[in-house]
VEXSE-854947 format. One record per residue: x, y, z of N, C-alpha, C in turn; chain; residue number from 1. Coordinates in Angstrom, 1 decimal. Last residue first. Example, Ala and Ser with C-alpha at 12.3 -4.5 7.8 and 13.67 -1.06 7.14 Angstrom:
BEGIN
+--------+--------+--------+--------+--------+--------+--------+--------+--------+------+-----+
:     nX :     nY :     nZ :    caX :    caY :    caZ :     cX :     cY :     cZ : unit : pos :
+--------+--------+--------+--------+--------+--------+--------+--------+--------+------+-----+
:   12.8 :   -2.2 :    7.1 :   13.7 :   -1.1 :    7.1 :   12.9 :    0.0 :    7.9 :    A :   2 :
:   13.2 :   -5.7 :    7.8 :   12.3 :   -4.5 :    7.8 :   13.2 :   -3.3 :    7.8 :    A :   1 :
+--------+--------+--------+--------+--------+--------+--------+--------+--------+------+-----+
***
This chain:
BEGIN
+--------+--------+--------+--------+--------+--------+--------+--------+--------+------+-----+
:     nX :     nY :     nZ :    caX :    caY :    caZ :     cX :     cY :     cZ : unit : pos :
+--------+--------+--------+--------+--------+--------+--------+--------+--------+------+-----+
:   41.4 :   21.0 :  -38.1 :   41.7 :   21.9 :  -39.5 :   41.6 :   23.7 :  -38.7 :    A : 202 :
:   40.0 :   19.1 :  -36.5 :   42.1 :   19.1 :  -36.2 :   42.6 :   20.7 :  -37.0 :    A : 201 :
:   37.4 :   19.0 :  -36.7 :   38.2 :   19.8 :  -35.1 :   39.8 :   19.9 :  -35.3 :    A : 200 :
:   37.8 :   17.7 :  -38.8 :   37.2 :   19.4 :  -38.9 :   37.7 :   20.1 :  -37.7 :    A : 199 :
:   38.3 :   15.6 :  -38.1 :   39.1 :   16.2 :  -39.3 :   38.8 :   17.9 :  -38.8 :    A : 198 :
:   36.4 :   14.9 :  -36.4 :   37.7 :   14.9 :  -36.1 :   38.7 :   15.6 :  -36.9 :    A : 197 :
:   34.3 :   14.6 :  -38.6 :   33.8 :   15.1 :  -37.4 :   35.7 :   15.5 :  -36.6 :    A : 196 :
:   35.2 :   12.4 :  -40.2 :   34.9 :   14.1 :  -40.6 :   34.9 :   14.8 :  -39.4 :    A : 195 :
:   35.3 :   10.0 :  -38.3 :   36.5 :   10.6 :  -38.8 :   36.5 :   12.4 :  -39.6 :    A : 194 :
:   32.8 :   10.4 :  -38.1 :   33.2 :   10.4 :  -36.9 :   35.0 :   11.0 :  -37.4 :    A : 193 :
:   31.5 :    9.3 :  -40.8 :   31.6 :   10.8 :  -40.2 :   32.0 :   10.8 :  -39.1 :    A : 192 :
:   32.9 :    7.1 :  -41.0 :   33.0 :    7.9 :  -41.4 :   32.9 :    9.3 :  -41.0 :    A : 191 :
:   31.2 :    5.5 :  -39.4 :   32.5 :    5.7 :  -39.2 :   33.1 :    6.5 :  -39.7 :    A : 190 :
:   29.1 :    5.2 :  -41.0 :   28.8 :    5.8 :  -39.4 :   30.3 :    5.9 :  -39.1 :    A : 189 :
:   30.3 :    3.5 :  -42.8 :   29.1 :    4.6 :  -43.1 :   29.6 :    5.7 :  -42.0 :    A : 188 :
:   30.6 :    1.3 :  -41.8 :   31.7 :    2.2 :  -42.5 :   30.8 :    3.5 :  -42.8 :    A : 187 :
:   28.1 :    0.2 :  -41.3 :   29.5 :    0.5 :  -40.0 :   30.5 :    1.7 :  -40.5 :    A : 186 :
:   27.1 :   -0.2 :  -43.7 :   25.9 :    0.7 :  -42.5 :   27.2 :    0.9 :  -41.7 :    A : 185 :
:   29.1 :   -2.0 :  -44.7 :   28.7 :   -0.8 :  -45.4 :   28.4 :   -0.2 :  -44.4 :    A : 184 :
:   28.8 :   -4.3 :  -42.9 :   29.8 :   -3.1 :  -43.0 :   29.4 :   -2.3 :  -43.7 :    A : 183 :
:   26.0 :   -4.8 :  -43.4 :   26.5 :   -4.3 :  -42.0 :   27.7 :   -3.8 :  -42.4 :    A : 182 :
:   26.6 :   -6.2 :  -45.7 :   25.5 :   -4.6 :  -45.4 :   26.3 :   -4.7 :  -44.1 :    A : 181 :
:   28.4 :   -7.9 :  -45.4 :   28.4 :   -7.1 :  -46.0 :   27.8 :   -5.9 :  -46.4 :    A : 180 :
:   26.7 :   -9.7 :  -43.5 :   27.9 :   -9.0 :  -43.2 :   28.2 :   -8.1 :  -43.7 :    A : 179 :
:   24.8 :  -10.8 :  -45.2 :   24.2 :   -9.8 :  -44.1 :   25.7 :   -9.1 :  -43.3 :    A : 178 :
:   26.4 :  -12.2 :  -47.2 :   25.2 :  -11.0 :  -47.4 :   25.0 :  -10.1 :  -46.3 :    A : 177 :
:   27.0 :  -14.0 :  -45.7 :   27.8 :  -13.1 :  -46.0 :   27.4 :  -12.1 :  -46.4 :    A : 176 :
:   24.7 :  -15.3 :  -45.0 :   25.6 :  -14.6 :  -43.4 :   26.7 :  -13.7 :  -44.6 :    A : 175 :
:   23.7 :  -15.8 :  -47.2 :   22.9 :  -14.9 :  -46.5 :   23.8 :  -14.6 :  -45.3 :    A : 174 :
:   25.4 :  -18.2 :  -47.6 :   25.4 :  -16.6 :  -48.8 :   24.5 :  -15.9 :  -47.8 :    A : 173 :
:   25.2 :  -20.1 :  -45.9 :   26.3 :  -19.3 :  -45.6 :   26.4 :  -18.0 :  -47.0 :    A : 172 :
:   22.4 :  -19.9 :  -43.9 :   23.0 :  -20.4 :  -45.1 :   24.2 :  -19.3 :  -45.2 :    A : 171 :
:   21.6 :  -19.7 :  -40.5 :   21.6 :  -19.5 :  -41.5 :   22.1 :  -20.0 :  -43.1 :    A : 170 :
:   21.9 :  -20.7 :  -37.8 :   21.0 :  -21.5 :  -38.7 :   20.8 :  -20.8 :  -40.0 :    A : 169 :
:   24.2 :  -19.8 :  -36.1 :   22.5 :  -18.6 :  -36.6 :   21.6 :  -19.7 :  -37.4 :    A : 168 :
:   26.2 :  -20.7 :  -36.3 :   25.7 :  -20.7 :  -34.9 :   23.9 :  -19.6 :  -35.1 :    A : 167 :
:   26.9 :  -21.7 :  -38.7 :   25.9 :  -22.8 :  -37.7 :   25.3 :  -22.4 :  -36.5 :    A : 166 :
:   27.4 :  -19.3 :  -39.8 :   26.6 :  -19.8 :  -40.1 :   25.7 :  -21.0 :  -39.5 :    A : 165 :
:   29.3 :  -19.1 :  -38.2 :   28.6 :  -17.8 :  -37.9 :   27.0 :  -18.6 :  -38.5 :    A : 164 :
:   31.5 :  -20.9 :  -39.0 :   31.0 :  -20.5 :  -37.8 :   29.7 :  -20.4 :  -37.7 :    A : 163 :
:   31.5 :  -19.6 :  -41.7 :   31.1 :  -20.8 :  -41.2 :   30.3 :  -21.3 :  -40.2 :    A : 162 :
:   32.8 :  -17.6 :  -41.9 :   31.5 :  -17.7 :  -42.2 :   30.9 :  -19.0 :  -41.6 :    A : 161 :
:   34.7 :  -17.9 :  -38.2 :   34.5 :  -17.7 :  -39.6 :   33.1 :  -17.8 :  -40.2 :    A : 160 :
:   34.7 :  -15.2 :  -36.0 :   34.2 :  -16.1 :  -36.4 :   34.7 :  -16.7 :  -37.7 :    A : 159 :
:   36.0 :  -12.9 :  -34.6 :   37.0 :  -13.5 :  -35.4 :   36.1 :  -14.6 :  -36.0 :    A : 158 :
:   35.0 :  -10.9 :  -32.3 :   35.0 :  -12.5 :  -32.1 :   35.8 :  -13.1 :  -33.0 :    A : 157 :
:   34.8 :   -8.9 :  -34.3 :   35.2 :   -8.8 :  -33.0 :   35.1 :   -9.9 :  -32.5 :    A : 156 :
:   33.9 :   -9.2 :  -36.6 :   34.9 :   -8.3 :  -36.7 :   35.2 :   -8.0 :  -35.4 :    A : 155 :
:   32.0 :  -11.9 :  -36.4 :   33.1 :  -11.8 :  -37.9 :   33.8 :  -11.0 :  -37.6 :    A : 154 :
:   30.3 :  -11.0 :  -34.2 :   31.0 :  -12.5 :  -34.2 :   31.8 :  -12.3 :  -35.3 :    A : 153 :
:   29.4 :   -7.8 :  -35.1 :   30.0 :   -8.8 :  -34.1 :   31.0 :  -10.0 :  -33.8 :    A : 152 :
:   28.3 :   -8.8 :  -37.5 :   29.5 :   -8.2 :  -37.6 :   30.1 :   -8.0 :  -36.4 :    A : 151 :
:   25.7 :  -10.2 :  -36.9 :   27.4 :  -10.8 :  -37.3 :   28.3 :   -9.8 :  -38.0 :    A : 150 :
:   24.8 :   -8.7 :  -35.2 :   25.3 :  -10.0 :  -34.4 :   26.1 :  -10.8 :  -35.4 :    A : 149 :
:   24.0 :   -6.4 :  -36.5 :   24.5 :   -6.2 :  -35.7 :   25.2 :   -7.6 :  -34.9 :    A : 148 :
:   22.2 :   -6.9 :  -38.3 :   23.2 :   -7.2 :  -38.9 :   24.6 :   -6.9 :  -37.8 :    A : 147 :
:   19.4 :   -8.3 :  -36.9 :   20.5 :   -9.4 :  -37.6 :   21.7 :   -8.8 :  -38.4 :    A : 146 :
:   18.9 :   -5.5 :  -35.9 :   19.2 :   -6.6 :  -35.2 :   20.2 :   -7.1 :  -36.1 :    A : 145 :
:   21.1 :   -2.6 :  -37.3 :   19.6 :   -3.5 :  -37.4 :   20.2 :   -4.6 :  -36.5 :    A : 144 :
:   23.2 :   -0.8 :  -34.8 :   22.6 :   -1.9 :  -36.5 :   21.5 :   -2.3 :  -36.2 :    A : 143 :
:   23.8 :    0.4 :  -32.6 :   22.8 :    1.3 :  -33.0 :   22.4 :    0.6 :  -34.6 :    A : 142 :
:   26.0 :   -1.1 :  -31.6 :   24.9 :   -1.0 :  -31.1 :   23.5 :   -0.5 :  -31.7 :    A : 141 :
:   28.2 :    0.1 :  -33.3 :   27.7 :   -1.2 :  -33.5 :   25.9 :   -1.5 :  -33.1 :    A : 140 :
:   28.0 :    2.7 :  -32.3 :   27.4 :    2.8 :  -33.7 :   27.0 :    1.3 :  -34.3 :    A : 139 :
:   29.1 :    2.2 :  -29.8 :   28.0 :    2.8 :  -30.1 :   26.8 :    2.7 :  -31.1 :    A : 138 :
:   31.4 :    1.5 :  -30.6 :   30.6 :    0.7 :  -29.7 :   28.9 :    0.9 :  -29.8 :    A : 137 :
:   32.9 :    3.3 :  -31.6 :   32.6 :    2.6 :  -32.5 :   31.6 :    1.1 :  -31.6 :    A : 136 :
:   32.4 :    5.3 :  -29.4 :   31.9 :    5.6 :  -30.7 :   31.4 :    4.6 :  -31.5 :    A : 135 :
:   34.0 :    3.6 :  -27.8 :   32.8 :    4.0 :  -27.2 :   31.7 :    4.1 :  -28.5 :    A : 134 :
:   36.6 :    4.2 :  -29.3 :   35.9 :    2.6 :  -28.9 :   34.7 :    3.1 :  -28.6 :    A : 133 :
:   37.3 :    6.6 :  -29.2 :   37.1 :    6.3 :  -30.4 :   36.2 :    4.8 :  -30.2 :    A : 132 :
:   37.6 :    7.6 :  -26.5 :   36.3 :    8.2 :  -27.3 :   36.2 :    7.3 :  -28.7 :    A : 131 :
:   40.2 :    6.3 :  -26.3 :   39.0 :    5.7 :  -25.4 :   37.3 :    6.5 :  -26.1 :    A : 130 :
:   42.3 :    5.5 :  -28.4 :   41.7 :    5.9 :  -28.1 :   40.1 :    5.9 :  -27.6 :    A : 129 :
:   43.8 :    3.4 :  -28.9 :   43.9 :    3.5 :  -28.0 :   42.8 :    4.7 :  -27.7 :    A : 128 :
:   43.4 :    3.1 :  -32.0 :   42.8 :    1.7 :  -31.3 :   42.8 :    2.1 :  -29.3 :    A : 127 :
:   44.0 :    5.7 :  -32.7 :   42.8 :    5.6 :  -33.2 :   42.7 :    3.8 :  -31.8 :    A : 126 :
:   47.1 :    5.4 :  -32.6 :   46.3 :    6.1 :  -31.3 :   45.0 :    6.1 :  -31.8 :    A : 125 :
:   47.7 :    3.0 :  -34.0 :   47.9 :    3.4 :  -32.7 :   46.9 :    4.0 :  -31.6 :    A : 124 :
:   47.0 :    4.3 :  -36.8 :   46.4 :    3.9 :  -36.2 :   46.3 :    3.3 :  -35.0 :    A : 123 :
:   47.4 :    8.0 :  -36.7 :   48.3 :    6.8 :  -36.8 :   47.4 :    5.8 :  -35.9 :    A : 122 :
:   45.4 :   10.4 :  -37.9 :   46.1 :    9.9 :  -36.7 :   46.5 :    8.6 :  -37.5 :    A : 121 :
:   44.6 :   11.3 :  -40.5 :   45.5 :   11.7 :  -40.1 :   46.4 :   11.3 :  -38.8 :    A : 120 :
:   42.4 :   10.8 :  -41.0 :   42.2 :   11.6 :  -40.1 :   43.4 :   12.4 :  -40.0 :    A : 119 :
:   40.5 :   10.0 :  -44.0 :   41.8 :    9.8 :  -43.3 :   41.9 :   10.9 :  -43.0 :    A : 118 :
:   37.7 :    7.9 :  -44.2 :   38.4 :    9.3 :  -44.4 :   39.5 :    9.5 :  -43.6 :    A : 117 :
:   37.4 :    5.1 :  -45.7 :   37.1 :    5.9 :  -44.3 :   38.0 :    7.6 :  -44.8 :    A : 116 :
:   35.7 :    4.0 :  -48.6 :   36.6 :    3.9 :  -47.9 :   36.6 :    5.6 :  -46.9 :    A : 115 :
:   33.5 :    1.6 :  -50.0 :   33.5 :    2.5 :  -49.2 :   34.8 :    2.9 :  -48.7 :    A : 114 :
:   32.7 :   -0.5 :  -51.2 :   33.9 :    0.2 :  -52.2 :   33.9 :    1.3 :  -51.3 :    A : 113 :
:   32.6 :   -3.9 :  -51.1 :   32.5 :   -2.7 :  -50.4 :   33.4 :   -1.8 :  -50.8 :    A : 112 :
:   31.4 :   -7.4 :  -52.2 :   32.8 :   -6.1 :  -51.9 :   31.9 :   -4.6 :  -51.9 :    A : 111 :
:   30.2 :  -10.2 :  -51.0 :   30.2 :   -8.6 :  -52.0 :   31.3 :   -8.1 :  -51.7 :    A : 110 :
:   31.1 :  -13.3 :  -51.1 :   31.0 :  -11.6 :  -50.0 :   30.9 :  -10.8 :  -51.5 :    A : 109 :
:   29.4 :  -15.7 :  -53.0 :   30.7 :  -14.9 :  -53.0 :   30.4 :  -13.4 :  -51.7 :    A : 108 :
:   27.1 :  -16.6 :  -53.1 :   28.4 :  -17.6 :  -53.2 :   29.5 :  -17.0 :  -52.5 :    A : 107 :
:   24.3 :  -15.0 :  -51.5 :   25.6 :  -15.0 :  -52.9 :   26.5 :  -16.0 :  -52.1 :    A : 106 :
:   20.4 :  -14.6 :  -51.1 :   22.0 :  -15.5 :  -51.1 :   23.0 :  -14.8 :  -51.8 :    A : 105 :
:   18.6 :  -12.1 :  -49.8 :   19.7 :  -12.5 :  -50.9 :   20.6 :  -13.2 :  -51.0 :    A : 104 :
:   16.7 :  -12.3 :  -47.0 :   18.0 :  -11.5 :  -47.7 :   18.5 :  -12.4 :  -48.5 :    A : 103 :
:   15.0 :  -13.0 :  -45.4 :   14.5 :  -12.8 :  -46.5 :   15.7 :  -12.2 :  -47.5 :    A : 102 :
:   14.6 :  -14.4 :  -42.9 :   15.9 :  -14.9 :  -43.9 :   15.7 :  -14.4 :  -45.0 :    A : 101 :
:   14.2 :  -12.6 :  -39.7 :   14.4 :  -12.7 :  -41.1 :   15.0 :  -13.0 :  -42.0 :    A : 100 :
:   14.8 :  -11.8 :  -37.1 :   15.5 :  -13.2 :  -37.2 :   15.3 :  -13.6 :  -39.4 :    A :  99 :
:   14.5 :   -9.1 :  -34.8 :   14.9 :   -9.6 :  -36.2 :   15.1 :  -10.7 :  -36.5 :    A :  98 :
:   12.2 :   -9.5 :  -32.6 :   13.7 :   -9.9 :  -32.7 :   13.4 :  -10.0 :  -34.4 :    A :  97 :
:   10.4 :   -7.3 :  -30.3 :   10.4 :   -7.8 :  -31.6 :   12.2 :   -8.1 :  -31.9 :    A :  96 :
:    9.7 :   -7.8 :  -26.9 :   10.6 :   -6.8 :  -28.0 :   10.7 :   -7.9 :  -29.5 :    A :  95 :
:    8.4 :   -8.5 :  -24.7 :    7.5 :   -7.5 :  -25.6 :    8.6 :   -7.3 :  -27.1 :    A :  94 :
:   10.7 :   -9.7 :  -22.8 :    9.7 :   -8.7 :  -22.5 :    9.5 :   -7.7 :  -23.7 :    A :  93 :
:   10.6 :  -11.8 :  -24.2 :   10.0 :  -12.3 :  -22.9 :    9.5 :  -11.1 :  -22.6 :    A :  92 :
:   12.0 :  -11.2 :  -26.2 :   10.6 :  -11.8 :  -26.5 :    9.9 :  -11.9 :  -25.0 :    A :  91 :
:   14.5 :  -11.4 :  -25.2 :   14.0 :   -9.8 :  -25.4 :   12.6 :  -10.3 :  -26.2 :    A :  90 :
:   15.2 :  -13.5 :  -24.0 :   15.0 :  -12.4 :  -23.5 :   14.1 :  -11.2 :  -23.9 :    A :  89 :
:   15.6 :  -15.0 :  -26.4 :   14.4 :  -15.1 :  -25.2 :   14.0 :  -14.4 :  -24.6 :    A :  88 :
:   17.8 :  -13.8 :  -27.5 :   16.4 :  -13.2 :  -28.6 :   15.4 :  -14.0 :  -27.4 :    A :  87 :
:   19.6 :  -14.8 :  -25.3 :   19.4 :  -13.3 :  -25.8 :   17.8 :  -13.0 :  -26.5 :    A :  86 :
:   19.3 :  -17.4 :  -25.8 :   19.2 :  -16.5 :  -24.8 :   18.8 :  -15.3 :  -24.6 :    A :  85 :
:   20.3 :  -17.4 :  -28.5 :   19.3 :  -17.9 :  -27.9 :   18.6 :  -17.6 :  -26.7 :    A :  84 :
:   23.1 :  -16.9 :  -28.1 :   22.5 :  -15.9 :  -28.5 :   20.9 :  -16.5 :  -28.8 :    A :  83 :
:   24.4 :  -18.7 :  -26.4 :   24.2 :  -17.4 :  -26.1 :   23.4 :  -16.3 :  -26.6 :    A :  82 :
:   23.7 :  -20.8 :  -27.6 :   23.0 :  -20.7 :  -26.5 :   23.4 :  -19.6 :  -26.0 :    A :  81 :
:   25.9 :  -20.8 :  -29.4 :   24.3 :  -20.4 :  -30.0 :   23.4 :  -20.5 :  -29.4 :    A :  80 :
:   27.8 :  -20.1 :  -28.4 :   27.6 :  -19.1 :  -28.7 :   26.1 :  -19.1 :  -29.1 :    A :  79 :
:   28.2 :  -22.9 :  -27.7 :   28.4 :  -21.5 :  -26.7 :   27.5 :  -20.4 :  -27.0 :    A :  78 :
:   28.7 :  -24.0 :  -30.1 :   27.7 :  -24.5 :  -29.6 :   27.0 :  -23.2 :  -28.3 :    A :  77 :
:   31.1 :  -22.6 :  -30.8 :   29.9 :  -22.5 :  -31.7 :   28.8 :  -23.0 :  -30.8 :    A :  76 :
:   32.6 :  -24.1 :  -29.0 :   33.0 :  -22.7 :  -28.9 :   31.5 :  -21.8 :  -29.7 :    A :  75 :
:   32.4 :  -26.9 :  -29.2 :   31.9 :  -26.0 :  -28.1 :   32.0 :  -24.4 :  -28.3 :    A :  74 :
:   33.2 :  -27.7 :  -31.4 :   32.4 :  -27.2 :  -31.7 :   31.7 :  -26.6 :  -30.4 :    A :  73 :
:   34.2 :  -30.4 :  -30.5 :   35.0 :  -29.8 :  -31.3 :   34.2 :  -28.2 :  -31.6 :    A :  72 :
:   32.4 :  -32.1 :  -29.6 :   33.4 :  -31.5 :  -28.6 :   34.0 :  -30.4 :  -29.1 :    A :  71 :
:   29.7 :  -33.1 :  -29.7 :   30.5 :  -33.1 :  -31.0 :   31.4 :  -31.8 :  -29.8 :    A :  70 :
:   27.9 :  -33.8 :  -27.6 :   28.5 :  -35.0 :  -28.0 :   29.9 :  -34.5 :  -28.8 :    A :  69 :
:   26.4 :  -32.7 :  -25.0 :   27.1 :  -32.0 :  -25.8 :   27.5 :  -33.7 :  -26.7 :    A :  68 :
:   24.5 :  -33.1 :  -22.7 :   24.2 :  -34.0 :  -24.0 :   24.7 :  -33.4 :  -25.1 :    A :  67 :
:   25.8 :  -31.7 :  -20.4 :   25.9 :  -33.3 :  -20.7 :   25.8 :  -33.9 :  -21.9 :    A :  66 :
:   25.3 :  -29.3 :  -21.2 :   26.6 :  -29.8 :  -21.2 :   26.3 :  -31.2 :  -21.1 :    A :  65 :
:   22.7 :  -28.6 :  -19.9 :   22.9 :  -28.8 :  -21.6 :   24.7 :  -29.9 :  -21.6 :    A :  64 :
:   23.5 :  -26.9 :  -17.5 :   22.2 :  -28.1 :  -17.8 :   22.3 :  -28.5 :  -18.8 :    A :  63 :
:   25.4 :  -25.2 :  -17.8 :   25.3 :  -26.2 :  -16.8 :   24.8 :  -27.4 :  -17.2 :    A :  62 :
:   24.1 :  -23.5 :  -20.3 :   25.3 :  -24.5 :  -20.8 :   25.5 :  -25.7 :  -19.4 :    A :  61 :
:   22.1 :  -22.0 :  -18.7 :   21.8 :  -23.3 :  -19.7 :   23.1 :  -24.1 :  -20.4 :    A :  60 :
:   24.0 :  -20.9 :  -17.1 :   23.0 :  -22.1 :  -16.2 :   22.4 :  -23.0 :  -17.1 :    A :  59 :
:   24.8 :  -19.2 :  -18.8 :   25.7 :  -20.3 :  -18.5 :   24.8 :  -21.2 :  -17.4 :    A :  58 :
:   22.9 :  -18.0 :  -19.1 :   23.7 :  -18.6 :  -19.8 :   24.4 :  -19.5 :  -19.6 :    A :  57 :
:   22.4 :  -16.2 :  -17.3 :   21.2 :  -17.3 :  -17.6 :   22.3 :  -17.9 :  -18.4 :    A :  56 :
:   24.2 :  -14.6 :  -16.5 :   24.3 :  -15.7 :  -15.8 :   23.1 :  -16.4 :  -16.1 :    A :  55 :
:   24.4 :  -12.9 :  -19.0 :   25.1 :  -13.7 :  -18.8 :   25.0 :  -15.0 :  -18.2 :    A :  54 :
:   21.8 :  -11.7 :  -18.3 :   21.7 :  -12.1 :  -19.0 :   22.8 :  -13.3 :  -19.0 :    A :  53 :
:   22.9 :  -10.7 :  -15.8 :   21.8 :  -11.5 :  -15.7 :   21.4 :  -12.0 :  -16.7 :    A :  52 :
:   24.5 :   -8.6 :  -16.4 :   24.8 :   -9.6 :  -16.0 :   23.7 :  -10.8 :  -15.4 :    A :  51 :
:   22.8 :   -6.8 :  -18.3 :   24.2 :   -7.8 :  -19.0 :   24.6 :   -9.0 :  -17.8 :    A :  50 :
:   19.8 :   -6.2 :  -18.2 :   21.1 :   -6.9 :  -17.2 :   21.6 :   -7.4 :  -17.6 :    A :  49 :
:   18.4 :   -4.0 :  -20.8 :   18.5 :   -5.4 :  -20.4 :   19.8 :   -5.2 :  -19.1 :    A :  48 :
:   18.3 :   -1.1 :  -21.5 :   18.0 :   -1.0 :  -20.4 :   18.3 :   -2.9 :  -19.7 :    A :  47 :
:   20.8 :   -1.0 :  -23.6 :   21.2 :   -0.9 :  -22.3 :   20.0 :   -1.1 :  -21.0 :    A :  46 :
:   20.1 :   -4.4 :  -25.2 :   20.0 :   -2.8 :  -24.9 :   20.5 :   -2.3 :  -23.7 :    A :  45 :
:   22.9 :   -6.6 :  -26.4 :   21.2 :   -6.5 :  -25.0 :   21.5 :   -4.9 :  -25.0 :    A :  44 :
:   25.1 :   -6.9 :  -27.8 :   23.6 :   -7.1 :  -28.1 :   22.7 :   -6.5 :  -27.7 :    A :  43 :
:   27.3 :   -6.2 :  -27.0 :   27.0 :   -5.1 :  -27.9 :   26.1 :   -6.0 :  -28.6 :    A :  42 :
:   27.8 :   -7.7 :  -24.4 :   27.6 :   -6.6 :  -24.8 :   27.1 :   -5.6 :  -25.9 :    A :  41 :
:   27.1 :  -10.6 :  -25.9 :   26.2 :  -10.0 :  -24.9 :   26.2 :   -8.5 :  -24.9 :    A :  40 :
:   30.5 :  -10.6 :  -26.3 :   29.2 :  -10.8 :  -27.3 :   27.8 :  -10.2 :  -27.0 :    A :  39 :
:   31.3 :  -10.2 :  -24.0 :   31.4 :   -9.2 :  -25.2 :   31.1 :   -9.4 :  -26.1 :    A :  38 :
:   30.6 :  -12.7 :  -22.6 :   30.5 :  -10.8 :  -22.3 :   30.8 :  -10.6 :  -23.2 :    A :  37 :
:   31.8 :  -14.4 :  -24.4 :   30.4 :  -14.4 :  -23.5 :   29.8 :  -13.1 :  -23.4 :    A :  36 :
:   34.3 :  -13.8 :  -23.2 :   33.7 :  -14.2 :  -24.7 :   32.4 :  -13.5 :  -24.9 :    A :  35 :
:   34.6 :  -14.1 :  -20.3 :   34.8 :  -12.8 :  -21.2 :   34.3 :  -12.7 :  -23.0 :    A :  34 :
:   34.4 :  -16.4 :  -20.3 :   33.0 :  -16.0 :  -20.1 :   33.5 :  -14.2 :  -20.6 :    A :  33 :
:   36.1 :  -18.8 :  -20.7 :   34.9 :  -18.1 :  -21.9 :   34.3 :  -17.0 :  -21.5 :    A :  32 :
:   37.6 :  -19.8 :  -18.7 :   37.6 :  -19.6 :  -19.8 :   37.2 :  -18.7 :  -21.0 :    A :  31 :
:   35.3 :  -19.3 :  -16.3 :   36.2 :  -18.6 :  -16.6 :   37.2 :  -18.3 :  -17.9 :    A :  30 :
:   34.0 :  -21.8 :  -18.0 :   33.5 :  -20.5 :  -17.4 :   34.5 :  -19.3 :  -17.0 :    A :  29 :
:   35.6 :  -23.9 :  -17.4 :   35.4 :  -23.3 :  -18.1 :   34.7 :  -22.5 :  -18.1 :    A :  28 :
:   36.3 :  -24.0 :  -14.3 :   37.5 :  -23.2 :  -15.1 :   36.9 :  -23.0 :  -16.3 :    A :  27 :
:   33.9 :  -24.2 :  -13.3 :   34.3 :  -23.1 :  -13.2 :   35.4 :  -22.6 :  -13.9 :    A :  26 :
:   33.9 :  -27.1 :  -14.3 :   32.6 :  -26.4 :  -15.3 :   33.1 :  -25.0 :  -14.7 :    A :  25 :
:   35.5 :  -28.3 :  -12.3 :   35.6 :  -28.4 :  -14.2 :   35.2 :  -27.4 :  -14.7 :    A :  24 :
:   34.1 :  -27.9 :  -10.4 :   35.5 :  -27.4 :  -10.4 :   35.7 :  -27.1 :  -11.9 :    A :  23 :
:   31.9 :  -29.6 :  -10.8 :   31.7 :  -28.0 :  -11.1 :   33.3 :  -27.6 :  -11.1 :    A :  22 :
:   31.6 :  -32.6 :  -12.4 :   32.8 :  -31.9 :  -11.6 :   33.1 :  -30.7 :  -11.8 :    A :  21 :
:   29.7 :  -34.2 :  -14.2 :   29.4 :  -33.8 :  -12.7 :   30.4 :  -33.0 :  -11.8 :    A :  20 :
:   30.6 :  -35.1 :  -16.4 :   30.5 :  -36.0 :  -15.2 :   30.3 :  -35.3 :  -14.0 :    A :  19 :
:   30.8 :  -33.3 :  -18.0 :   29.8 :  -34.0 :  -18.0 :   29.4 :  -35.1 :  -17.1 :    A :  18 :
:   33.0 :  -32.3 :  -16.8 :   32.4 :  -31.1 :  -16.5 :   30.4 :  -32.2 :  -16.9 :    A :  17 :
:   34.9 :  -33.8 :  -17.7 :   35.0 :  -33.8 :  -16.4 :   33.4 :  -33.3 :  -16.3 :    A :  16 :
:   34.6 :  -32.7 :  -20.6 :   34.5 :  -34.4 :  -20.3 :   34.2 :  -34.8 :  -18.7 :    A :  15 :
:   35.6 :  -30.8 :  -20.5 :   34.4 :  -30.6 :  -21.0 :   33.4 :  -32.2 :  -20.8 :    A :  14 :
:   38.3 :  -30.6 :  -20.5 :   37.7 :  -30.0 :  -18.9 :   35.9 :  -30.9 :  -19.4 :    A :  13 :
:   39.1 :  -32.3 :  -22.2 :   39.2 :  -32.8 :  -21.0 :   38.4 :  -32.3 :  -20.1 :    A :  12 :
:   38.9 :  -30.5 :  -24.2 :   38.2 :  -31.4 :  -24.1 :   37.6 :  -31.9 :  -22.8 :    A :  11 :
:   41.1 :  -28.7 :  -23.4 :   39.3 :  -28.1 :  -23.5 :   38.5 :  -29.2 :  -23.0 :    A :  10 :
:   43.4 :  -30.4 :  -23.6 :   42.8 :  -29.7 :  -22.1 :   41.4 :  -29.3 :  -22.0 :    A :   9 :
:   43.0 :  -30.2 :  -26.6 :   42.6 :  -31.6 :  -25.0 :   42.9 :  -30.8 :  -24.0 :    A :   8 :
:   43.5 :  -27.6 :  -27.0 :   42.2 :  -28.5 :  -27.6 :   42.0 :  -29.7 :  -26.4 :    A :   7 :
:   46.2 :  -27.3 :  -25.6 :   45.3 :  -26.5 :  -25.4 :   43.7 :  -26.8 :  -25.6 :    A :   6 :
:   47.4 :  -28.5 :  -27.8 :   47.5 :  -29.0 :  -26.1 :   46.1 :  -28.2 :  -25.7 :    A :   5 :
:   47.4 :  -27.6 :  -30.0 :   46.9 :  -28.9 :  -29.7 :   46.7 :  -29.0 :  -28.2 :    A :   4 :
:   48.2 :  -25.3 :  -29.5 :   47.4 :  -24.9 :  -30.2 :   46.5 :  -26.7 :  -29.4 :    A :   3 :
:   51.3 :  -26.7 :  -28.8 :   50.4 :  -25.4 :  -28.2 :   49.1 :  -25.2 :  -28.4 :    A :   2 :
:   51.7 :  -27.3 :  -31.7 :   51.8 :  -28.2 :  -30.5 :   51.0 :  -27.9 :  -29.6 :    A :   1 :
+--------+--------+--------+--------+--------+--------+--------+--------+--------+------+-----+
***
C-alpha cells in the first residue's frame, strides 16, 4: 500500500510539472537529485564539474518532461537523460566515448568463479571503512566506460537488467555480458586490496 501511495504521489508530481508547476518540479528534483548525483559521481572524470553536469541534466528534464507520456518509467527516463548528458559533455571536450555494441550476446548472465580474499574483518567493518569506500569508488571509476556504467546502475543503484537495457538502448544479452565482465574486473581489483590488508595485519 505504501509503495502504491508513493507511486501515485510521483505520478501526480509529474502531471503537475507538465502543467508548469515549478514547486512540483522542485519536489521532483529533491526526490531524485541524490540518485542522479550518485550516478554522475562515478561516471564523470575528475576534471569535469559534477555540479555543472547535474545542473544540465535537470535543465533537460525540465525542458522535456512535458513530452513524457509513460510516467511509470520516469526513473529510467531520467537516467537516460543523465547518461546522454554525460556523453554529450565528454564529446564536447573531445573525449572518446565507448559505446560499441560488439560484445557477444548471452541469454543468461555468465557466472564468475572469482572469490574475494578473506580479510578477517566483519562485513560491517568493511562497509563503515572510509578507506574501503574510497578504494571501491576509485576502482569503479577506473573501469572501461562501457563496463563502468553497467556496474554503477546494477550494483549501486539496483537497476534490473531490463531497466539498464532500456536506459542504454542495448540488448538484454549485451547488458548481462557487460555486467559480468565488469564484475570480473572489479573483483580482481578489490582482491588486491584485501591482500594488502591481510599483509598489513600479519
